[in-house]
GUBA-726139 format. One line per field, with one value per residue: residue in one letter; z, x, y of N, C-alpha, C in turn. Coordinates in steps of 0.001 Angstrom, whole numbers. Layout:
REM GUBA-726139
res	[a;...]
n.w	[Z;...]
n.u	[X;...]
n.v	[Y;...]
ca.w	[Z;...]
ca.u	[X;...]
ca.v	[Y;...]
c.w	[Z;...]
c.u	[X;...]
c.v	[Y;...]
END
This chain:
REM GUBA-726139
res	[m;s;t;a;e;v;p;a;p;r;l;r;l;l;g;r;f;t;l;e;y;g;a;a;e;a;d;v;c;t;g;a;q;r;l;l;a;y;l;g;l;r;g;h;g;t;r;t;v;v;a;g;t;l;w;p;d;v;t;e;d;r;a;h;g;s;l;r;t;a;l;w;r;l;h;r;g;r;e;p;l;v;r;s;d;g;d;a;l;s;l;a;t;a;v;t;v;d;a;r;a;l;a;d;s;a;l;r;v;v;e;a;p;a;p;g;a;e;l;c;s;h;p;y;f;g;l;t;q;h;l;l;f;a;g;d;l;l;p;g;w;d;d;d;w;i;l;f;e;r;e;r;l;r;q;l;r;l;h;a;l;d;a;l;a;h;h;l;i;t;h;g;r;h;a;l;a;l;d;a;a;l;e;s;v;r;l;e;p;l;r;e;s;a;h;r;a;v;v;a;v;h;l;a;e;n;n;v;l;e;a;i;r;h;y;r;t;f;r;t;l;l;h;e;e;l;g;l;a;p;s;p;d;f;a;s;m;l;p;a;c;a;l;t;r;d]
n.w	[47334;46761;46252;44428;42928;41422;38240;35447;34348;31478;28895;26746;23780;21245;19782;22192;25169;27621;30735;31930;34309;34135;33695;34658;34446;35037;36703;35452;35747;33660;33391;34242;32325;30030;30713;30932;28310;26864;27849;27193;24437;23789;25442;27361;29227;30318;33326;32865;30062;29687;31253;29966;27439;27828;29191;27755;27737;30073;32883;33652;36324;37007;35157;36028;38512;37757;36622;38885;40340;38633;38735;41445;41623;40034;41544;43734;45833;44353;42586;41355;38199;36734;36395;38167;37727;39034;37301;35185;33636;33087;31669;33753;33634;33691;32430;29594;26256;23744;21404;21138;20714;18275;16628;16869;15791;13213;12194;12182;10214;7966;7768;7349;5653;2199;-525;686;3418;6279;7208;8037;9910;12096;15602;16290;14363;14497;16393;14989;12869;14340;15504;13317;12339;14196;16084;15458;16692;19718;19023;18614;20356;20088;20461;19506;19738;19790;17269;15647;16466;15786;12985;12398;13248;11550;8983;9279;9724;7271;5477;6577;6200;3380;2941;4401;2959;558;1507;2412;30;-1174;414;-242;1125;364;990;3464;2643;913;2744;4238;2239;1456;3843;3965;1750;2748;4816;3405;669;-1761;-2092;-4082;-3841;-2113;-3621;-5679;-4309;-3817;-6460;-7072;-5421;-6583;-9126;-8386;-7718;-10130;-10896;-13108;-14150;-11830;-11008;-13129;-12913;-10384;-10827;-12766;-11299;-9370;-11090;-12104;-9730;-8976;-11102;-10875;-8355;-8265;-10823;-12057;-13443;-12931;-12143;-14575;-13773;-12307;-14304;-15919;-14707;-15687;-18390;-21736;-22374;-20057;-19852;-21521;-21870;-20144]
n.u	[80211;81113;84264;83856;81803;82801;83095;84753;87885;88257;90372;90854;92319;92009;91500;90912;92799;91413;90506;88219;85737;83052;80555;82051;84848;88253;90697;93821;97251;99824;102238;101347;99400;100977;102364;100268;99301;101521;101811;99288;99437;101826;101770;103611;106680;110086;111151;113354;113364;110816;110973;113130;112052;109758;110692;112979;114770;116050;118191;119020;118416;116543;114541;113704;112773;110595;109006;108438;106917;104711;103640;102964;100980;99006;98229;96860;94118;92519;92082;95155;96269;98398;100445;103114;105792;108429;110959;109402;106732;103224;99970;97096;94977;92258;91808;90447;91310;90785;92306;93627;91420;90597;92783;92613;90034;90356;92324;90871;88988;90641;91790;89637;87959;87254;84869;82744;82345;80315;80475;78949;77241;78698;79380;81151;80879;79425;80967;83353;82653;82200;84715;86402;85757;86611;88471;91761;94898;95729;95902;98051;100009;103440;105583;108220;107642;104889;104284;105136;103351;100945;101115;101289;98761;97202;97831;96967;94295;93527;93877;91979;89607;89428;89154;86830;84959;84815;83894;81384;80179;79910;77917;75807;75502;75524;75468;76807;79211;80121;80491;82649;84630;84875;85741;88280;89377;89287;91164;93515;93997;95333;95467;95163;93777;91677;90085;89448;87777;85607;84708;84046;81806;79943;79690;78627;76104;75172;75621;77014;77776;78423;80610;82417;82749;83977;86343;87593;87958;89794;91898;92651;93488;95641;97374;97900;99078;101175;102005;101322;99482;96402;96501;96672;94960;92996;91909;90821;88466;86462;84354;85579;85101;85501;88179;89073;90234;88711]
n.v	[47043;43727;41979;39936;40928;42973;44374;42846;44126;46246;47023;49605;50389;51223;54113;56653;56092;54051;52637;50474;49563;47873;50248;52279;54455;54157;56173;56643;57065;58567;57024;54485;54041;53720;51391;49488;49597;48666;46000;45100;44998;43642;41468;40257;40754;41181;42841;44515;44863;46009;48362;49665;50040;51619;53853;55179;57294;57867;57053;53612;52952;54951;54363;51824;52630;54244;52275;50681;52532;52855;50267;50135;52109;50959;48812;49705;49498;47692;44563;43218;44435;43729;40934;39460;37422;36418;37874;38475;40237;40463;40994;40807;37933;38435;40824;42271;43168;45472;45804;43381;41744;42772;42011;39192;38689;39726;37998;35613;36150;36536;34006;32364;29704;29940;30083;29038;28941;29474;32250;34437;33402;32790;33087;35167;37069;39530;40882;41035;42763;45126;45658;45876;48306;50040;52576;54082;52772;54011;56943;59752;58883;58490;56781;54529;51773;51805;52865;50764;48684;49897;50047;47325;46397;47951;46949;44283;44730;45901;43733;42037;43482;43490;40718;40244;41743;40265;37787;38585;39393;36898;35844;37400;39777;42634;45421;45546;44468;46454;48526;47469;47301;50012;51125;50033;51335;53949;53795;53248;54828;54290;51608;48894;46435;47004;48754;47030;45312;47023;47451;44812;44415;46203;45015;42554;43340;43996;46590;48012;50493;51949;50441;50879;53661;53841;52423;54058;56401;55541;54821;57324;58600;56942;57339;60099;60270;58356;57869;55496;52666;50827;47294;44573;42491;43826;45457;43479;42810;44367;45637;46381;49057;50470;50832;52770;56129;58893]
ca.w	[46355;47106;45209;43415;42106;40646;36827;34905;33704;30019;28454;25393;23173;19930;20121;23449;26201;28765;31536;32397;35154;33839;33112;35302;33861;36076;36497;35350;35473;32371;33437;34315;31011;29111;31103;30544;26846;26413;28159;26445;23045;23677;26232;28515;29047;31549;33912;32220;28724;29808;31749;28938;26309;28192;29644;27107;27767;31420;33302;33953;37678;36973;34406;36931;39520;37135;36482;40214;40677;37831;39289;42741;41380;39471;42531;44873;46030;43518;42180;40479;36758;36159;37105;38258;37949;39054;36549;34051;33851;32083;32032;34439;32681;33714;31655;28154;25500;22458;20300;20982;20093;16864;15948;16810;14856;11870;11762;11885;8914;6931;7658;7135;4331;1228;-134;1181;4870;6744;8056;8610;11009;13217;16725;16413;13196;14913;17039;13930;12192;15213;15731;12076;12089;15399;15867;15335;17932;20537;18232;19378;20998;19022;20814;18420;19873;19422;15822;15087;16719;15028;11590;12348;13314;10351;7881;9543;9549;5841;4894;7072;5529;2020;3016;4883;1846;-383;2179;2443;-1338;-1381;1159;-679;2059;-452;1672;4443;1892;432;3919;4557;1173;1510;5015;3558;890;3597;5555;2476;-600;-2934;-2010;-5183;-3440;-1527;-4724;-6384;-3528;-4091;-7804;-7010;-4848;-7603;-10170;-7814;-7734;-11534;-11050;-13922;-14250;-10578;-11028;-14071;-12342;-9304;-11431;-13411;-10242;-8817;-12123;-12127;-8484;-9015;-12078;-10357;-7161;-8435;-12224;-12368;-13889;-12236;-12651;-15571;-13100;-11989;-15555;-16496;-14046;-16272;-19854;-22410;-22390;-18823;-19924;-22329;-21108;-20175]
ca.u	[80252;82132;85259;83298;80849;83479;83156;86084;88443;88383;91386;90559;93477;91601;90976;91452;93072;90509;90409;86846;85155;81646;80309;82940;86177;89257;91695;95111;98310;100475;103162;100571;98790;101993;102642;99125;99257;102600;101476;98093;99799;102926;101451;104484;108038;110866;111176;114396;112915;109672;111458;113940;111209;108821;111426;114287;115615;116578;119101;118371;117855;115334;113527;113168;111999;109315;108222;107929;105863;103527;103059;102354;99733;98011;97823;96180;92667;91781;92855;96259;96059;99624;100995;104569;106316;109862;111327;108484;105473;102195;98658;96242;94131;90893;91732;90237;91963;90105;93265;93822;90204;90664;93753;92068;88914;90879;92983;89837;88400;91643;92062;88401;87873;86427;83864;81561;82217;79183;81071;77952;76521;79598;79031;82035;80759;79049;82136;84305;82219;82398;86121;87058;85448;87004;89430;93177;95564;96316;96314;98781;101165;104427;106705;108565;106952;103493;104237;105233;102104;99879;101225;100955;97303;96628;97968;96086;92929;93298;93684;90712;88516;89331;88604;85446;84131;84597;83017;80031;79655;79522;76683;74770;75380;76237;75630;77877;80450;80565;81007;83975;85557;85108;86566;89642;89801;89526;92406;94637;93353;96054;95521;94346;92887;90471;89268;88919;86641;84486;84211;83421;80468;79086;79421;77738;74755;74914;75767;78228;78173;79113;81906;83285;83056;84946;87618;88192;88404;91038;92924;93115;94222;96910;98238;98307;99921;102340;102351;101115;98159;95923;97037;95835;93916;91913;91279;90074;87164;85513;84264;86622;84798;85994;89621;89369;90355;87512]
ca.v	[45957;42760;41765;39048;41660;44006;43975;42582;45325;46277;47977;50056;51036;51710;55421;57179;55102;53984;51416;50488;48528;48080;51568;53253;54607;54342;57221;55966;58019;58370;55895;53254;53863;53194;50006;48663;49532;47786;44601;44760;44741;42681;40277;40084;41267;41247;44185;45309;45220;46916;49659;50300;50416;52682;55047;54989;58489;58084;55993;52334;53013;55778;53628;50808;53342;54628;51045;50319;53491;52517;49036;50459;52845;50050;47813;50313;49469;46744;43395;43618;44363;43189;39781;39432;36070;36653;39078;38633;40942;40203;41525;39838;37215;38964;42061;42132;44245;45576;45637;41937;41218;43165;41152;37831;38669;39936;36766;34622;36487;36293;32579;31610;29071;30665;31048;28336;28994;30277;33286;35343;32759;32565;33980;36316;37930;40876;41485;41328;43975;46285;45959;46275;49713;50770;53656;53754;52398;55075;58109;60751;58258;58395;55917;53611;50491;52043;53017;49418;47960;50561;49625;45891;46274;48556;46005;43149;45224;46065;42409;41500;44191;42963;39360;40334;42211;39173;36825;39142;39306;35508;35597;38321;40909;43611;46707;45386;44265;47763;49236;46941;47683;51454;51408;49719;52448;55119;53599;53300;55173;53802;50145;48385;45341;47598;49255;45867;44825;47930;47136;43490;44586;46812;44025;41540;43920;44370;48038;48111;51901;52305;49764;51589;54967;53693;52037;55224;57322;54985;54909;58708;58836;56208;58011;61403;60140;57497;57683;54085;52250;49628;46035;43887;41717;44752;45855;42353;42689;45306;45632;47152;50492;51099;51009;53935;57375;59736]
c.w	[46724;45950;44087;42470;41265;39194;36376;34194;32193;29653;26998;24871;21777;20130;21417;24463;27291;29439;32225;33309;35010;33153;33667;34640;34966;35691;36538;34973;34183;32356;33462;32998;30046;29423;30676;29027;26321;26636;27412;25004;22907;24464;27488;28204;30365;32056;33203;30841;28787;30235;30669;27741;26636;28647;29074;27289;29152;31759;33632;35333;37696;36222;35284;38041;38987;36963;37833;40629;39914;38372;40616;42555;40848;40494;43707;44803;45154;43194;41225;38999;36046;37035;37068;38607;37881;38352;35420;34476;32733;32571;32723;33453;32630;32834;30177;27449;24118;21281;20068;20305;18617;16093;15803;15785;13421;11341;11429;10520;7795;6690;7382;5756;3436;172;494;2676;5275;7716;8765;9784;12221;14346;16841;15296;13585;15573;15994;13216;13041;15305;14461;11745;13298;15062;15734;16710;18557;19709;19127;20148;19908;19404;19679;18520;19553;17900;15138;15252;15930;13566;11442;12351;12070;9176;8064;9307;8064;5167;5322;6403;4106;2035;3437;3761;887;215;2137;1053;-1602;-724;799;230;1434;252;2699;3756;1403;1579;4239;3518;1229;2741;4717;2658;1736;4325;4659;1069;-1841;-2958;-3065;-4733;-2817;-2627;-5546;-5636;-3748;-5442;-7810;-6426;-5901;-8703;-9656;-7797;-9145;-11742;-11821;-14023;-12997;-10539;-11942;-13504;-11252;-9863;-12035;-12385;-9636;-9825;-12183;-10897;-8525;-9981;-11531;-9199;-7438;-9887;-12689;-12881;-13065;-12891;-13717;-14934;-12747;-13262;-16126;-15841;-14805;-17785;-20468;-22390;-21155;-18936;-20774;-21443;-21242;-21153]
c.u	[81375;83092;84699;82372;81503;83560;84591;86604;88548;89364;91109;91746;93171;90852;91613;91660;92011;90647;89055;86567;83645;81462;81253;84310;87169;90216;93077;96172;99051;101404;102443;99847;99767;102301;101501;99044;100324;102240;100220;98390;100847;102671;102291;105836;108769;110877;112208;113956;111775;110142;112254;113126;110330;109504;112841;115259;116155;117520;118321;117724;116554;114212;112891;112348;110636;108417;107647;106793;104580;102849;102357;101027;98637;97466;97054;94676;91881;92680;93973;95908;97259;100122;102511;105006;107831;110172;110346;107200;104505;100885;97850;95262;92710;90716;91518;90785;91332;91056;93564;92610;90155;91591;93217;90942;89401;91555;91957;89213;89374;91834;90817;88408;86928;85929;82659;81353;81069;79668;80018;77202;77407;79281;79921;81826;80389;80198;83168;83938;82518;83875;86836;86790;85809;88067;90859;93760;96226;96813;96975;99963;102213;105672;106964;107786;105470;103354;104295;103916;100949;99906;100890;99446;96642;96681;97045;94631;92584;93049;92341;89522;88331;88680;87135;84520;83823;83720;81563;79393;79139;78182;75581;74555;76093;76444;76756;79217;81003;81113;82431;84996;85888;85911;88029;90203;90120;90862;93632;94112;94050;96170;94589;93363;91604;89540;88693;87734;85408;83864;83509;82009;79524;78735;78483;76293;74339;74907;77054;78702;78915;80506;82888;83692;84116;86320;88318;88699;89713;92172;93508;93957;95591;97887;98759;99286;101227;102786;102191;99696;97712;96456;96132;94711;92725;91163;90403;88709;86073;85456;85277;86369;85313;87461;90020;89453;89075;87700]
c.v	[45007;42591;40926;39783;42754;43551;43746;43819;45153;47381;48320;50867;51558;53016;55893;56058;55185;52626;51454;49299;48667;49421;52629;53256;54937;55464;56563;57000;57633;57156;54567;52978;53210;51733;49083;48511;48575;46320;44158;44392;43639;41399;40144;40701;41238;42684;45075;45778;46232;48302;50385;50755;51611;53965;55001;56147;58814;56938;54730;52354;53814;55073;52553;51456;53764;53404;50624;51247;53164;51274;49309;51170;51924;49070;48397;50096;48516;45560;43823;43439;43752;42048;39847;38017;36152;37963;39379;39327;40587;40793;40436;39212;37763;40190;41741;43372;44309;45382;44158;41312;41559;42240;39735;37728;38817;38673;35687;34890;36148;34803;31741;30976;29850;29696;30368;28433;29904;31340;34104;34727;32517;33543;35195;37328;39364;41605;41879;42618;45207;46658;46392;47733;50574;51814;53157;53430;53617;56267;59165;60190;58007;57600;54924;52302;50622;52163;51651;48661;48568;50116;48141;45689;46857;47590;44798;43535;45393;44719;41806;42176;43697;41579;39383;40782;41075;38072;37312;39140;37889;35202;36583;39505;42111;44947;46639;45184;45595;48597;48791;47388;49174;51860;51103;50813;53675;55001;53708;53553;54634;52276;49546;47317;45868;48096;48106;45280;45698;47601;45784;43564;45149;45811;42928;42015;44344;45883;48325;49556;52351;51677;50492;52934;54858;53318;53247;56235;56842;55090;56317;59023;58185;56871;59334;61278;59401;57334;56255;53854;51055;48360;45437;43070;42601;45122;44742;42153;43436;45176;46588;48656;51206;51458;52187;55161;58186;60878]
END
């Protein structure tokens, strides 16, 4: 296969780390995985910052040595995956990153005009649905910089799921709206805005009993876990009978 026919590399960080060329999965050593993940999430960094972040428990010389080894392994036998511009490192422009696509799609949903925007007709809508239901960022990786990026993506994803549910309700896509709202509940069971989205779907379908049942379940959970009650705004969505204790 000629160089021109080699599929563009895809870096998957949501779920298990994989580097793919078409249907083929590349074998990547641990150090190179960490370097690709860092650049895939952060975009770029100086050699000193990258080495110190990825290998914080060794001397500076050893950290730089580990970085050079990772770069050498990534450059063997194929087009470079990492660009070097003096002291700065960045991911090659040909590499697509699923976590970046998730962040971009989520921001588009959050920033989309409401509620008249034809979100469902946008070409990225199918991609948005897929990525919003994707796996967590590199589960099992516990580096501080990963924990920060994981929480950043989680929060962005939660806001996007809430917004997506409300957009879908506006367009009458109730089953998909409920999926989005329930996924937000799964990710953060005590998040009121997610439960409000679930109730909004049920009310849009005139399923008042389902809405009341869900509200009461959340009210009980919130009281048991935090000793709190749902907000007045949430309560105002429902008839007075829903607010009485079971």
